[in-house]
N, C-alpha and C positions, 0 to 999 in steps of 0.2 A: 578228767574224772569230776571235778567239781563242779563243773559245768553240767554235767550229767544228772548229778545227784539233788539239784537244787532245790527242784518241785518237792521232794520228800526231806531235805535235811533238817528243817526244824521238826517235823513230826517224827523223825527218827532219834533226834537228840532228846526230845522229852519222853518219848519211850525209853531208850536206853540208860537215861538217869533218873528213871521213875519221876517224872517232873522236875527236877532240881536245877537243870541247865540255867532257867531263866535266874533263879536266884543267886547262881555262882556269878552269871553277867554282872548282877545289881552289885556283888559284894566285890568284884572288880573295880566298877565305877566309885564306890566309898571309898576303896584304899588308894585311889589316884590322888586324892586330895588336892583337888586342884582349885586355886583362889578364885575369888569372884571375878567375874569377866574372863577368865583364863581359858587356855585352848588346850587342846588334846589330839593325839592321833591314834586312831585305832587301827592298828596294823593287822591285816588277813581279816579284814571285818567279816567276810561272809555274806550271810545274810543281814549283817547289822543288830544283831542282839545285844551285843555289848556297847556299840554305838547308841543307840536308842536308850539303852539304861543309862549311857554315862550324860546323854543330854537331859534326860529327866532329874537325875539326881543335881545337874549341874546347869540351870534352863539360861543361864545369864553368859554360858561359855560357848565357843566355838569349837565343833567337833569335825575333825577330817577322818573319814573313814575310805581305807584303801585296800585294794585287794588285787592278786593277781590271776584272779576269777574274772572273765567279763559277765556273766549270767548271774552270778549272784549278788554283786552289787546293784544291779539294774532290777534284780526285783525288789531288792532291801529298799531302795530310792522309791518305790510305790507304795510304801506302807505311810500310816496315818504318822505325822510329824517328821517323815523322814526328809520335809524339803528343807528343813532346817541345818540339816547335816551336809556338809561338802564330801560328794562320792567322787572317789578318783581312782582309777587304774593306778598301779605301782607295785614293783616289784621290791621284796624287802630286802633284797641284796643291793637294791639301788632305789635309794628313798629320795623321790626329788624334792628336797624340803632343805632349807639352809641350816647353817650350825645353831644350835641353842633357840629353835623356833618353838618349841611345847613347854607347856608346863608339865605334862605328861605322855608318856607312850603306854597303851594298853593293846593287849591282845590274848585272842583264845585260839588254843590247838594250832599255833604257826610253827613252833619250834620242831614238834614232831614229823612235820610234813617238808623240811628243805634238807639240803643235803648237808649243811655246815652251818650248826645252829651258833658257832662261837663267831663264826662270819658275821652273821645275820644280827646278833648282840652288839658286835662292834660296830656295825653301822646304825644301829639305835642309840648307842652313846653317843653320837655326835648330834643328834637333833632334839634333845630335852635341855630345858635350861639348868645352869649350875641350882642344885636343890630340888630338881624336879625327879618324877618319879617313875619307874617302868613297872608295871603290874601284869603280870602272866598268868591265865589259866591254861593249865595244861594236865596231861594223863600222866599216870605213874606207874611202874610195874608195881602190882601187892606184895608184900613181904610179910613174914611171919608164920606164926603158924596156918593162918586160913589162906596163905599164898594160893594154894592150889584150888581149894574149892572156888575162890574168888575168881582166880583166872578163867577157870569151867564157866562160872556163871557169866562173864564178860564173853567169852568165845562162842558159846553156842547160842546165845540169844541174839547178838547181833547178826550173826550170818543168818538166822533165821529171819527176823525181823528184815532185814537187806532183801530176801528173796518173796517174804508175803507183801511187805508195805509197798517197798520201793521197787522190785520187780529187778533188782539188781544186785546179785549175791558176791560178785566179783568186787565191786567197789568197796562193798561193806564188810570183804572181806580183807580187803587192803585196811580200812579203818580198824577193823578190831587188831589186826597184827600191828599197826602203830599205836594200838593204843597198848597194849600189852609189851610192845617192845619199845618205849621210851625210857627216858633215864628216870634217875631221882632227883628227888629236890636237893641232896647235898651237892650233886654233881652240877646241877644247873648253879647252884650257888656259888661253885668253884669258878665256873665259866664268867657268873657276872662280874665277881672280885678280879679276874684275870683281865677284862676288858675296861675296869675302872668304877664299877659300882659299889658301893657301900651300903650299912644298914639293911644287909638283905634278911627278910624274915620270909617265912612260907607257912601254910596250915593244910592240913591234909583234908579231904572231902571224899565221902562216897565211897564206901568203906573202904580208902585206901587208894583208888584208883585214879583222884583227881588230887589237884595240888593249885594252892595261889600262891604265887611268890611275889615279894615286893621288894624293891631296890631303888636308892637314891642317888643320883649322879653327884658326886663331889663338886 
């Protein structure tokens, strides 16, 4: 599915977030707190927006960008500045890197698209160095008195834009369901603690339908 939507993915993200997606990716990069000359892993890099933001923030670092999709990273690798990034195919359930290889692991919209988020985070705990960070950009279900109008405001535009812009209502129907159906930051924090991470913080974005979660490997 992600191979199929590659050509429209960035445009749809801009439209669905009213242009805020790139700013959130920069927030993820800033939160990684990579030291001078450090390195980081962008898991599920997609079209490379987070990886490129990370390289811009830390130009003397080494960025590895991996994805299970074949087509998305191939397109990302053709962008200006992308030659400085190491692009690689990889499954988030079986990361092909040694223990304590990275100063930070970053990703966007990975956990909502895997069968077992806890298993994926267990795999991620292995690859940062002690004190290294994991930073996660994810969707979250709306809560509170605005829950239903916000949910409606997500559900209808995504399907319509998917049909009009991408000509792919079915794929964006899935993305709409996964956007509204993912878990809360509190539940993600519980999983992070269970697999060994500490110093967990989060902040809400875009009225409560996105979150950025940061944690540190002990």
